[in-house]
N, C-alpha and C positions, 0 to 999 in steps of 0.2 A: 907561312900561310898553310892552313890545314888543307886536306884533300877536298873537303866539301866546298870551302871557299874558292879553291883553285878551279874546281869544276864549274862553280857559279860564274867565276870570272871569265872562263873560256866561253861559256854559253853566252854571256852578255857581250863579250867581244865579237863572237860570231854574229850575233844579232845586229850589233852596231855596224859591223863590216857589211852585212847584207843591206842594211838601211843606207849606208853610204853608197853602195853600188847602185841601189835603186835611185838614190838622189842624183847620181851622175847620169844615169840612163835617162831620167826625166829631164835633166838639164841639157841633154844631148851634148854632153861634154866628152871629149875624147880621152881626157885624163882625169884622175881624181881631183876634186876641188881641194886646194890646200886649206887647212883650218888653222885658226890663230892659236888654238890650244890643242893639247893632246886629248882629243875628245874621248877616245876609248878609255884611257887610264883615269882621267878625272871623273868621268861619268860612273865608271864601275866603282871607284873608291868611295865616291859620295853615296852611291846607292847602298853599298855594303855597310858604310858607317851609319847611315840612316836606319836601316832595318836591323842592324846589330844592336842598337840602343833602344829600339822600340820594344815595349812589353805588351803582351796581350791585354787588351782593354777589359776591365772588370765591369760588372753590372753597377750602374750608378747607385750610390747609397740612398740618396733621397727617393729615387724611383723605387728602389727595393723596399724602403720603409713604407712608402705609400701603398705599394702592392700588398705588403704584409698587413697593414692596417685595414685595407679594404677587405682582405680575406677574413680577418678576425671579425670585422663588422658583419659581414655576410653570415659567418658562422653563429655570431651572437643573435642576429635576427632570426635565423633558422631555429635556434634553441628557444627563443622567445615564442615563436609560433607553436613549437611542439609543447611548451609549457602551458600556453594559453589553451591549446586543444585539450590537454590533460585536465586543466582546471575546469574547462567547460564540461567535460565528461564526468568529473568528480562532482560538480554542482548538480548535474542532471541526476546522478546516482543518489546524492543526498536528498534531493527533492522527491525522488521516487520512494526512497526509504521513509521519508516523512509522510508521504501520501499513504503508503501501506500501513504505517503506524496509526494514522488517523482511522483508516478503514478497520484495522484490528480493534482499536478502542471502541469504534462505533458498534462493531459486531459484538464486542464484549458487553457494551451497555444494553444492546438489544437482547442478548441471550439472558442477562440477569433477570429482567422483568419477565421474560418468557418462562424461565425456569420457576420463578416465584409464582407466576400465574398457573403453571402446570401443577406445582405443589398445592396451591390453593384449591384448584379443581379436584385434585386427588383427595385432599382432606374433606372437601365438601361432599364429594361422592361417597366417601367412607361414612360421613355423618348421616347422609341420606339412607345409606344401607342400614346403619345401626338404628336409625329412627323407624325404618320399616320393620326391622326385627322386633323392636320394642312394641310397635303397633300390633304386630301379629300376636305377640305374647299377651298384650292387654286384651285383644279381641277374644283370645281363648279364656282369659281370666274373667273378663266382663262381657258376656255375650249380650246380644241385642235383646231388649225387652220384648215380650210377646205382644201380639196384636190383641185388641179386645175381642175380635171375632174368632180368635184361635184359642181362647181360654175362657174358663167359667168366671162368672162374676165373683168378686172377692168375698161377698157376703154369703154366697151359697155354694162355694166350691168345696170340694172334698179335701180332706187333709192331705198335704204333700203336694198339692197343685201349686204351680207358680202364680204369684200375685201379679196382677196386671197394673202397670203404671198408668195413672189417669191421663187421659188425653194422649195416649201413645200414638206414634205415626212411624213413617219410614225414617228412622234415625241413621245418621252417618256412622260408619264404623270408626274406630280410633285411627285406623290406617288412613281412611279418607280425610279425617280431620288433620292429621299430620301432613298429608299431601297438600292440603290447602294452606297450612301454615308455612310449609317449605316454599310454595310458590309465592306467597305474600312476602317472605323474607328477602326475595330478590329485589323488591321495590325499596323505596326510601321514605323516611319520615313516617307519617301516620298511616301510609298505605301498607305498612308491614302488619297492621292489625287486621283481623277478620272479626266480623260481627256475629255474635252468637244468635242463633234463631231456633225455631221449633225443631229443626232437623238435628240439632246438637243435643244429645242426651247429657244431662247435667252430671251424672256419675262419671261418664267418659271425660268430660271437661275437667272435673275435679281431680281425676287421676292424673291428667297431664299437668295440672297446676301443682299438685302435691309432690309429684316426682321431679319438678324443676324443668320439665321439658318446655312448658309454656308459662307465660306470665300475663297478668291482667294489665290493662291500661289504667294508670293511676286516676285519670279523669273520667274514664268510661268503663264501668264494671262489666258491661256486656261486650267488651272487645278484648281479645287476647292475641298474642303474637308469640312466635318462636323465641325462646330464650337465646340471647346473644352470648355465645361462648368465646368470642374472640378476645 
């Protein structure tokens, strides 16, 4: 018997002896109670044999498997929640990108007509400027006819005096005629034409027609409009 076992045996024997003494005292016996068996030796041997063959109990495999599966399931659910959150954020980001794309397209569509309108206005303003310049040039080349009261009669005038146009009045200048034509050109249909009256001096009108600045109405010879250059 090894030293450890001998020590254990002595300890157990001492405990058994103490218990026996206590039993005797409780039974108020004057002498130790005789036992049928050698209590100390049998008890100690059986105890040593029992604990010598016993192995430390391991964690039950079914319980271990169940715990492991539960842990894996919890981890999988956690990963699923994280993935769902990421998918939700990704969907929100994609929707926001699509929204901004639509806004950009709308702005592009709005800018295109705006730029076209701006170009149209610039060209129109340039045309108005050129027409005014032409009108000023024509006014210089074709001055207003003199009034009857400002000139001598054609039959009795001196040589070199300007001839008076019969029935002369306050004629419009070429510039004023062009302004009327420009204003009428902003309308549609027949409203683009202006009617010629006594205030329109025929040589001025003919100059505009011959230069291609204005054109007559095919149905009404006393109506003219600005030539459409578009």
